[in-house]
C-alpha positions in Angstrom: 13.3 -15.3 9.9 11.7 -16.3 13.2 10.0 -19.0 14.1 6.0 -17.8 14.3 5.6 -20.7 17.3 8.2 -18.8 19.0 6.0 -15.4 18.9 3.2 -17.0 21.1 2.5 -17.5 24.5 2.7 -21.4 25.2 0.0 -20.5 27.5 -2.4 -19.5 24.6 -2.0 -22.9 23.0 -4.6 -25.1 23.3 -3.9 -28.4 25.4 -3.8 -31.5 23.9 -6.5 -33.9 23.8 -6.4 -37.1 25.3 -4.8 -39.9 23.4 -7.3 -42.4 21.2 -6.6 -45.8 22.1 -5.7 -47.8 18.9 -7.7 -51.0 18.6 -5.8 -53.3 16.6 -7.0 -55.8 14.7 -6.5 -59.4 15.0 -3.2 -60.9 13.3 -2.4 -64.2 11.6 0.5 -66.0 10.9 1.5 -69.3 9.3 4.4 -70.8 7.6 3.6 -72.9 4.4 5.7 -76.1 4.3 7.9 -74.4 1.7 9.0 -72.0 3.9 7.2 -69.2 3.3 5.9 -66.9 5.8 2.6 -65.4 5.8 1.5 -62.5 8.0 -2.4 -61.6 7.5 -4.8 -58.5 8.9 -8.4 -58.2 8.9 -9.4 -54.8 7.7 -12.9 -54.2 6.5 -13.2 -50.7 6.7 -13.1 -50.7 2.4 -13.6 -53.1 -0.1 -9.7 -53.1 -0.8 -6.4 -55.1 0.2 -2.9 -54.7 -0.1 -0.2 -57.1 -0.1 3.6 -57.1 -0.6 5.5 -60.1 -1.1 9.8 -60.1 0.5 12.6 -61.6 -0.5 15.7 -61.0 1.8 17.9 -60.6 -0.5 18.8 -57.2 -2.4 21.6 -55.4 -4.0 24.1 -56.0 -1.0 24.2 -59.9 -2.3 24.1 -59.3 -6.2 27.5 -59.9 -7.9 27.6 -56.5 -9.7 25.9 -53.4 -7.6 22.3 -52.6 -8.7 21.7 -56.0 -10.2 18.7 -56.9 -7.9 17.3 -53.3 -8.8 17.1 -54.4 -12.4 16.2 -57.9 -11.6 12.8 -56.5 -10.1 12.3 -53.9 -12.8 12.4 -56.4 -15.6 10.9 -59.3 -14.2 7.3 -56.5 -14.0 7.6 -56.6 -17.5 6.3 -60.3 -18.8 5.9 -63.3 -17.2 5.8 -66.8 -19.1 2.2 -66.6 -19.0 1.5 -62.8 -19.7 3.0 -59.9 -22.0 3.7 -56.7 -20.3 0.6 -55.7 -22.1 -1.5 -58.3 -21.0 -0.1 -58.0 -17.5 -1.5 -53.9 -17.8 -4.8 -55.0 -19.4 -5.5 -57.6 -16.2 -4.7 -54.8 -13.8 -7.1 -51.9 -15.3 -9.4 -54.4 -15.5 -9.4 -55.4 -11.9 -8.9 -51.8 -10.8 -5.4 -53.2 -9.4 -1.8 -52.3 -9.3 1.2 -53.9 -8.7 5.0 -53.2 -8.7 8.8 -54.5 -8.0 11.6 -53.4 -6.4 14.9 -53.8 -4.8 16.8 -52.6 -1.9 19.9 -53.0 0.0 18.5 -56.1 1.6 15.2 -57.1 0.1 13.4 -57.3 -3.1 10.1 -57.1 -3.1 6.6 -57.7 -4.9 4.0 -54.8 -4.0 0.1 -55.1 -5.2 -3.4 -53.7 -4.1 -6.7 -53.3 -5.2 -10.6 -54.5 -5.1 -11.1 -57.6 -2.3 -12.7 -59.2 -4.9 -9.8 -59.5 -7.0 -7.1 -60.8 -4.3 -7.3 -64.3 -6.2 -6.1 -63.4 -9.4 -3.9 -60.6 -7.9 -2.3 -63.5 -5.8 -1.6 -65.4 -8.8 0.0 -62.5 -10.8 2.4 -62.0 -8.3 3.1 -65.7 -8.0 3.7 -65.3 -11.9 6.1 -62.2 -10.9 7.9 -64.5 -8.2 8.5 -67.8 -10.1 7.7 -67.6 -13.7 9.3 -64.1 -14.8 9.9 -63.6 -18.9 12.7 -60.9 -18.6 11.9 -59.9 -22.4 15.1 -59.1 -24.1 13.5 -55.8 -25.7 12.3 -54.8 -22.2 15.4 -55.4 -20.8 17.2 -53.1 -23.2 14.9 -50.6 -22.4 15.1 -50.7 -18.9 18.8 -50.6 -19.2 19.1 -47.7 -21.5 16.6 -46.1 -19.3 19.0 -46.4 -16.1 22.0 -45.4 -17.8 20.1 -41.6 -18.4 19.1 -42.0 -14.6 22.8 -42.4 -13.8 24.3 -39.5 -16.0 21.4 -37.3 -14.7 22.1 -38.1 -10.9 26.1 -37.8 -11.0 25.0 -34.1 -12.0 23.1 -33.7 -8.5 24.9 -32.9 -5.3 22.5 -34.7 -2.9 23.2 -38.1 -5.1 27.0 -37.6 -5.2 27.3 -36.7 -1.1 25.0 -39.8 -0.5 26.9 -41.5 -2.3 30.4 -40.7 -0.7 29.4 -41.0 2.8 28.3 -44.9 2.4 31.5 -45.1 0.8 33.2 -43.8 3.5 31.0 -45.2 6.2 31.0 -48.8 4.9 34.4 -49.1 3.0 34.5 -52.2 1.1 31.2 -53.7 2.7 28.8 -54.0 -0.2 26.4 -51.4 1.5 29.2 -48.9 0.6 27.6 -48.9 -2.6 24.1 -47.5 -3.4 24.1 -47.2 -7.5 26.2 -49.1 -10.1 28.4 -47.2 -11.9 27.8 -47.2 -16.0 30.0 -49.6 -17.1 28.5 -51.9 -14.7 25.1 -51.5 -16.1 26.7 -51.6 -19.4 27.7 -55.2 -18.4 24.3 -56.3 -17.1 23.2 -59.2 -19.2 20.3 -61.2 -19.5 21.8 -64.3 -18.4 23.1 -62.0 -15.3 19.4 -60.9 -14.4 17.6 -64.4 -15.0 20.7 -66.0 -12.2 19.8 -63.4 -9.8 16.5 -64.0 -9.9 16.7 -67.8 -9.8 18.7 -68.1 -7.3 17.1 -65.5 -4.6 13.5 -65.5 -5.6 12.8 -68.1 -3.4 9.9 -69.0 -1.2 12.2 -70.3 1.7 13.1 -67.4 4.3 10.1 -65.1 1.5 7.2 -63.1 3.4 4.1 -62.6 2.2 2.1 -59.5 4.2 -1.7 -58.6 2.8 -4.1 -56.1 5.1 -7.5 -55.7 4.1 -10.9 -56.5 3.2 -10.9 -60.4 3.2 -11.5 -63.0 5.8 -8.2 -64.6 6.9 -9.2 -68.1 6.5 -10.0 -67.9 2.8 -7.0 -65.9 2.2 -4.8 -68.8 3.8 -6.2 -71.1 1.9 -6.0 -69.2 -1.5 -2.3 -68.2 -0.5 -1.6 -72.3 0.0 -3.3 -73.0 -3.5 -1.6 -70.6 -5.3 2.1 -70.6 -3.3 2.0 -74.0 -2.1 3.8 -75.9 -4.8 6.4 -73.5 -5.3 9.9 -75.1 -4.3 13.6 -73.6 -3.5 15.7 -74.0 -0.7 17.2 -70.8 0.7 19.4 -68.8 -1.5 23.0 -69.0 0.1 24.9 -66.0 1.1 28.7 -65.5 1.0 30.6 -63.5 4.0 30.8 -59.9 3.6 33.7 -57.8 5.1 32.7 -55.8 7.7 32.9 -51.7 7.8 36.2 -49.7 8.7 36.7 -48.9 12.6 35.9 -45.4 13.2 38.4 -43.0 12.6 38.4 -39.4 13.8 36.6 -36.6 11.4 37.9 -35.6 8.0 35.6 -34.1 5.0 35.4 -35.1 2.0 34.7 -33.0 -0.5 32.9 -33.7 -3.7 33.5 -31.1 -6.6 30.4 -30.5 -8.9 31.9 -27.5 -10.9 29.5 -24.8 -11.4 26.9 -25.6 -8.6 25.2 -22.4 -6.9 24.7 -24.5 -3.4 26.2 -27.2 -1.5 24.8 -30.2 0.0 26.0 -31.5 3.4 26.2 -34.5 5.2 27.5 -35.8 8.4 27.4 -39.4 9.2 28.5 -41.9 11.6 27.8 -45.5 12.6 25.1 -46.3 14.6 22.5 -49.4 15.1 19.9 -51.4 13.3 16.4 -51.9 14.3 16.6 -54.8 16.5 18.8 -53.1 19.2 17.4 -52.1 22.5 18.5 -48.3 22.1 16.2 -48.2 18.8 13.5 -46.2 20.0 15.9 -43.9 22.2 17.8 -43.0 19.4 14.5 -42.2 17.7 13.5 -40.0 20.3 16.8 -38.2 20.6 16.9 -37.9 16.5 13.4 -36.5 16.4 14.4 -33.7 19.0 17.9 -33.0 17.2 16.6 -32.9 13.6 14.2 -35.4 12.9 11.1 -33.5 13.1 9.8 -30.3 11.4 9.9 -28.3 14.9 13.2 -30.0 16.0 16.3 -28.0 17.3 18.3 -28.0 14.2 15.0 -27.1 11.9 14.7 -24.2 14.5 18.0 -23.3 13.9 19.4 -23.5 10.6 16.5 -22.9 9.0 14.0 -20.6 10.8 16.5 -18.8 13.0 19.4 -18.4 10.7 17.8 -19.0 6.7 20.8 -21.2 5.7 18.6 -23.9 4.5 15.0 -24.8 3.6 14.9 -28.5 4.7 17.6 -29.5 7.1 17.2 -33.0 8.3 18.4 -36.2 10.8 17.7 -39.4 10.3 18.7 -42.9 11.9 18.9 -45.8 8.8 19.1 -48.9 9.3 20.4 -51.3 7.1 20.0 -55.4 7.8 23.6 -56.0 9.3 24.3 -52.1 10.2 23.0 -48.7 10.7 24.0 -45.5 10.8 22.7 -41.9 11.2 23.4 -38.9 9.3 22.6 -34.9 9.3 22.0 -33.7 5.8 21.1 -29.9 4.2 21.5 -28.2 1.0 22.9 -24.7 1.9 24.1 -21.4 0.0 27.9 -22.1 -0.9 28.8 -19.0 1.4 27.0 -20.6 4.4 28.5 -23.8 4.4 31.3 -23.5 7.3 28.5 -21.8 8.8 26.2 -24.2 8.7 28.2 -27.0 9.3 29.4 -25.2 12.9 25.6 -25.3 13.9 25.0 -29.1 12.7 28.0 -29.9 15.6 26.8 -27.5 18.3 23.6 -28.7 18.4 25.0 -32.4 18.4 26.9 -31.6 21.1 24.3 -29.8 22.9 22.2 -33.0 23.1 25.2 -35.0 24.2 25.9 -32.5 27.1 22.8 -31.0 28.7 19.6 -32.9 29.4 16.4 -32.4 27.1 13.6 -30.0 29.1 10.4 -31.6 30.5 8.6 -29.6 28.1 10.6 -30.3 25.1 10.4 -34.0 25.5 6.8 -34.1 26.1 6.7 -32.3 22.5 9.0 -35.0 21.5 7.0 -37.9 22.8 3.6 -37.0 21.5 5.0 -36.5 18.6 6.3 -40.2 18.1 3.2 -41.8 19.5 1.1 -39.8 17.3 2.5 -40.6 13.9 2.8 -43.8 14.7 -1.1 -43.8 15.1 -1.5 -41.5 12.3 0.2 -44.5 10.2 -2.1 -47.1 11.1 -4.8 -45.3 9.3 -4.4 -47.2 6.2 -4.2 -50.7 4.8 -0.4 -49.8 3.9 0.1 -48.3 7.0 -0.6 -51.3 8.8 0.9 -53.7 6.2 4.7 -51.9 6.5 4.4 -51.6 10.2 3.6 -55.4 10.5 6.4 -55.9 7.6 9.1 -54.1 9.9 8.1 -56.4 12.9 8.5 -60.1 10.8 11.3 -58.8 9.2 13.6 -57.5 11.8 12.0 -60.5 14.5 11.0 -58.2 16.6 8.8 -58.8 19.8 5.1 -60.1 18.6 3.7 -57.4 21.0 5.6 -54.5 19.2 3.2 -52.7 18.2 0.7 -53.4 20.4 3.1 -51.9 23.6 4.7 -49.3 20.9 3.3 -46.2 22.3 3.4 -47.7 26.2 7.2 -48.1 25.4 7.7 -44.6 23.6 6.1 -42.9 26.6 8.2 -44.7 29.6 11.6 -42.9 27.7 12.9 -40.3 29.8 15.5 -37.4 29.6 18.4 -39.8 30.6 17.2 -41.9 27.7 17.6 -39.2 25.3 21.4 -38.5 26.8 22.2 -41.7 26.6 21.5 -42.1 22.9 22.7 -39.2 22.1 26.3 -39.5 23.9 26.2 -43.1 22.2 25.3 -42.2 18.5 25.6 -38.8 18.1 29.7 -39.5 17.6 30.5 -36.2 16.8 34.2 -36.8 17.4 34.3 -39.7 15.1 31.4 -37.9 12.4 32.2 -37.9 9.0 31.8 -34.6 6.4 30.1 -34.8 2.9 30.3 -31.9 1.1 29.1 -32.0 -2.6 29.3 -28.3 -4.3 32.0 -26.4 -6.0 35.5 -26.7 -4.8 36.1 -23.2 -5.8 33.2 -21.6 -3.5 33.7 -24.4 -0.7 37.1 -25.3 -0.7 38.7 -22.9 2.5 35.2 -23.3 4.1 35.9 -27.4 4.0 39.6 -27.3 5.4 38.1 -25.7 8.8 36.4 -28.8 9.6 39.6 -31.2 9.0 41.8 -32.5 6.4 39.9 -33.1 3.2 39.8 -35.2 0.7 38.5 -33.8 -2.8 36.9 -36.4 -5.4 35.2 -35.9 -9.0 31.4 -36.8 -9.9 33.1 -40.3 -10.8 34.4 -40.9 -7.2 38.1 -40.5 -8.4 40.4 -38.7 -6.1 41.7 -35.2 -7.3 
């Protein structure tokens, strides 16, 4: 299906209006004597506030895969001072919400609501971080729920492909594991959850970000009075093995019997958010496959109809980063889709981006950034990114200026360094009977079952 945009004469498309200035609200930063870092932004457009308390420990430092996520989930279900039901009643009375979660590198308590209830919400968040009760009945319920989620996930090609790519790229590093096995979840105990919680939910090294309708000075005073007597040294983290060295292109097939379509993921190691090339890579990715009008979308979605939603992205973890391209395609076009994925990768590595395409991508990046600042949550997320990654203090204020300064040469530099097609690893999750011969066209094939065993 041809793109409707391609049928238009570009001269008929109205020119973009001038970019509106972003007026940054004032930011405030302090560190409490116990090591808790605090970042605040006053935003008085609506009578609400949004906040998040981050701990720099996640699943990658847990003794068992997924343990940090389970600890965060169960911590939400009760504290030493409130039952689960009391928590829900308090949140409804305040018109507020609170959630907990964990990823590879962080655990967090996110909360928000009407500004007039900021102090009781801070007190509740403090209870979650310091005095979670870990009720046994809630633990058993969450454990059963996790087991059911894993059983479903292991029938899903996109999960299986993502899991295999991480194992291939990261080897014995903890980043290789995106989900525990059922046996590992069965082995979770209340003691293992509470041990992780006590060791890693500590103020030193933690970050509290809040944006909203409040006085910064009063908010600092409330935070000091609620969190100031919290104690605990930074958690110790053991050394972790490095990912394996880049290897030549290989194919990793995850057999999903009876699957009528296949999930393709192509990936290679890349960079973290702190790397000076991050914006160059972000721009190159938006041109390649990270935006809806990108080359990959126009090729295998609009022109060829192989897939509905191909996408690419650069993924930054704390220690390492990686780049990936993914698409869910019909079984019969696996090889054709991979051919186009590599064609577009290598085209970006070898030919400069033309001025009009570059200008469109630059407008997209600055526009999406500005739209993301339209909510308290968007501002809080950007501020947390800066503080969690130790980016320069003026990173947000100068972002659009630095993006607009990028050139075609920057795009090619990023593509040649980080679109590493020669060492890209190919993962295909689907029915081996339908896709095995196509997979073999792209390199030596290793085949696995849904549990990760070689077959």
